[in-house]
N, C-alpha and C positions, 0 to 999 in steps of 0.2 A: 171391388176396389172403388174408392171414391173418385168421381170425376169432377170436371169443372163446374158441374151444376150444383154441387154440394154447397149449402148455405155458408156464407162467409162468417167469420168469427163474430160472436156477439160480445159486447162489453157490458160490464155490470151497470154502468151508468145509463145504458139504453133500456134497462129492464125496470119493471115496476118495483118500487121500494116500499111497499106497504102490503097489508093483507089483501089489498085489491088484486094481488097476484093470483088469488084463488076465486075471483069472480067467475061465475059460471057463464059460459058462452053456449050458443046452440051447437049441436053436434056437427062436426065437419062432414061434408058430403063424401060418400064413397066415390072413388075414381078408379078407372081401369089403368090409368097412367100414374106410375109412382112418382112422387115428388123427388126433386134432385137430391135432397138430404138423405134419402133412404137407400141403403145398400142391402139388397135382398140376396141371400145365399140359398142355393137349392138345399144344401145340408152343410152342417159343420159340427164339430164336437162341442164347442162352446162359443157363443157369441162374445162373451167377455174376453176369452183368450184370443179370439180373432181380432177384436178391436184393439187390445193391448199390443198385439204383434204388429199391427198396421197403424199404430197411433200417429206416427209421423206423417202418414199420408192422409189422415182424416182431419177435417176441420171441425171446429166446435159446432155442435148442433147435429152432427152426423149420427145416424142410427143404423146399426147392423141388425138385421132380422133374418131369421130362418124359420121355416115351418117344420124343419126336421133337425132338432138338436139332439146329438147322440151321446154326449158326455158332459152335460151341464154340471156346474159346481154351485154349491151353496156355501154358507159360512163354515169356516174351518175345513174339516174333512168331509162335510156333508155333500151328497150328490143330489143333482136335480135332473131327473129324467122326465121327458115330456112326450106324451102321445099326441096325435093330431088334435088340434083345437086348443092347445095350450100356447099362448103367445109368449115367445121367447125372443127378447131383443136387448140390445145394449146401446146406450147413448153416451156420446163423448161430450163432455162439458168442461168449461173453464171455471175452476174453483181453486182459490189460493190454498197452498199447502197447509196453512195454519188452521183451516177449517177441519174439525175432527170428522172422522168417518162416521161416528155415531150420529152427528148432526145430519150428515148426508143420507144415511139409511132411514132415519125417522122422517126427514123431509120427503124422501121418495115414497114413503108410506102415505103421507098426506097427498102427494101427487096422484098416486093410484086411486085413493079414495075419491078425489074430486073428478078425475077423469072418468071413472066408472059411473059416478052419479050424474055426470053430464049426459051419459047415454041411458042411464036407468035412474031417473029422478027419485023413485021410491026406495031405492037401495040405501042402506045405512052401513057404510063400510067403516070398520074400526082398525086401528093400528095396534099391533102387538109388538111391544119392545122386544128386540131391537130392530127387526127387519122383516116383519110379516104383516099382511093385511088379512082381516077376518070379515066374513059376512055371515050373519045368522049363526054365530058361534063356531064357524068352520073356516079353515084356511082357504083364502082366495088367491093370495099372491105372495111371492117372496122377492127379496131384494139382495143384490150383492154389489157392493161398492168397492172399487179397486183403483189404486194409483199405480202408475208404472214403476217398476223396480229401479229403473235408471232413466235419466232424461228429464222431461218436463214434469216436475212435481206439482205444477199448478194446473194440471188437468186430471180429470177423473173419468172413469168408465163406470156407469151405473147400469147394472144388469137387472132386468125385470122378468120374472116368470109369472104370467097372469092366466088363470084358468078362464079362458074366454068361452069356449064351447067344447070342452074336452071329451074325447071318445075313449074312455078307460077300457072299454071292452076290446078295443083294437090292440091294446098294449097293457094288459092287466098287471104286469110286473112293475109298471111305473107308478101304480097307485100308492104303493108303500112309501115312495120317495116324495110324494106331493102332499102328504097329509101328516097329521100327528098320530097316526096309527089307530086312534080310538074311534074315529069317525071319518066318513067320506068327505073329501074337500068340497067347497062351494064353487060355483061358477057364475060368470056374468049372465050366461044364458038362462039362469033361473029367474032373473029379475028383468030380463030384456028379451022380448020375443018379437022378431028374430034377433039373434045376438048381433052386436056391432060388427061391421066389416073390420078386419084386422088393421088395414091402413088407416081407417078413420080413428080407431083406438090409439094407434101409434102417434097419430097427429095430435090427439088430445094429450097424451102422456108427454110428448116432446114439448108442447107449448107450456105446460105447467112446470116441467123440469127446468126449462130455460129461465122462466120467471122466478121460480122459487130458489134455484141455486144462485141467481143474480142477487136475490135478497140476502142469502147467506154470505155471498162474497162481499156485500156491502155492510156486513156486521149486523144483519137483521134477524139473527136467530131468535131473539126474544119475542119477535112478532109472530113466530110460528108456534111458540109454546102453548098459548091458550087453546089453539085448535088441537094440538097433540094431546093435551090433557083432557079435552072434551071427548076425544075419540079413543082414549086409552083402554084397550080391551082387557088388560091384565088387572086393572085397578080393582081391589077388593077380593081378588082370587088367591087361593092358597098356591104357593109356588115352592119348588125345590130347585136349588141352584148349585151348580158346581163351577168354581172359577179359581184358577191359580192354586189348585190342590185343596181348596176349602169347599165344604159342603154346608149349606144352610137351608133351613126351612122357615117359612113365615108367610105373611100376607102382603101381596103387592100393594104399595101405598102411593102410587103416582110416579111422576117423572120430575127430577129436580131441575134447577136452572141451567145445568150443564149437560142435560140429557141422560143422566144416570137413573137407573131403576131403583126406587126406594122400596125396601122390604122391611116390614115391621116384624121383628122377631118375638118369640114367646115371652121374653123377659121385658118387653116394652121398648127396647132400644131399636133404632132404625139403622139398617145397613144400606149404604149407597153402592150399587153395583155398576161398574163402568163397562164390563164385558163378562160374558159367561160362556164356558164351553158346553154347558148343558143347562137347559131350563125346562122343567116339567111342571105342568099345571095340575092341581088336585092333590 
């Protein structure tokens, strides 16, 4: 439960309102004492579900973290199961209701990329529309953004599952849910030895989330688009998509001005996809 030490609410006007929100800082130092904004749970089914259930008690900037998540959720009906070494956390942030969830998911992908690269400067993290991050062609992280069903619509919970230093051998059944089946997932430990301390990584993620969602709240989505397009992992790849009962195949052709995935179909026309129940590459 959040106590009096949790950081007070941030306002958009106090945040950076340019691409300087992603200026890289030195890695935060690890500490044996958790900061006041961090709520650590010994175990819980889902950090997103816990944060949503306790939203009235949590101030903006709070982070709910567990090293043992037992029933994590992904987009739609997808499950997210995590062995030891997968960082599972949810952040509570103030974002106006009119900001689309697609913006938030893609923004969080950029946040993960920059946070990881702060700790592993040689890493080149890419964003896979709509809510994943890839490293060396393999899944590194996933994002789930949710607003409360009732109550304060101007707040959002952003859940992040990041393969920090996963031990798949301790829980091999989770491997299926953390990858795209065709290949093993990537991890931060591959590009950073030793891997970052979890609290240090959470500190990096939180800082970038506060700044970038402040940018979104101030109407600065267009400032994030160039970076998203530069890191677009799907661009140029063959994709098969199912959405709203329709099935289409084509070549991913970038992200449009409102965050939709552009797919170039065989006949030469372009299909703008705002959401997808299923997206397969290849």
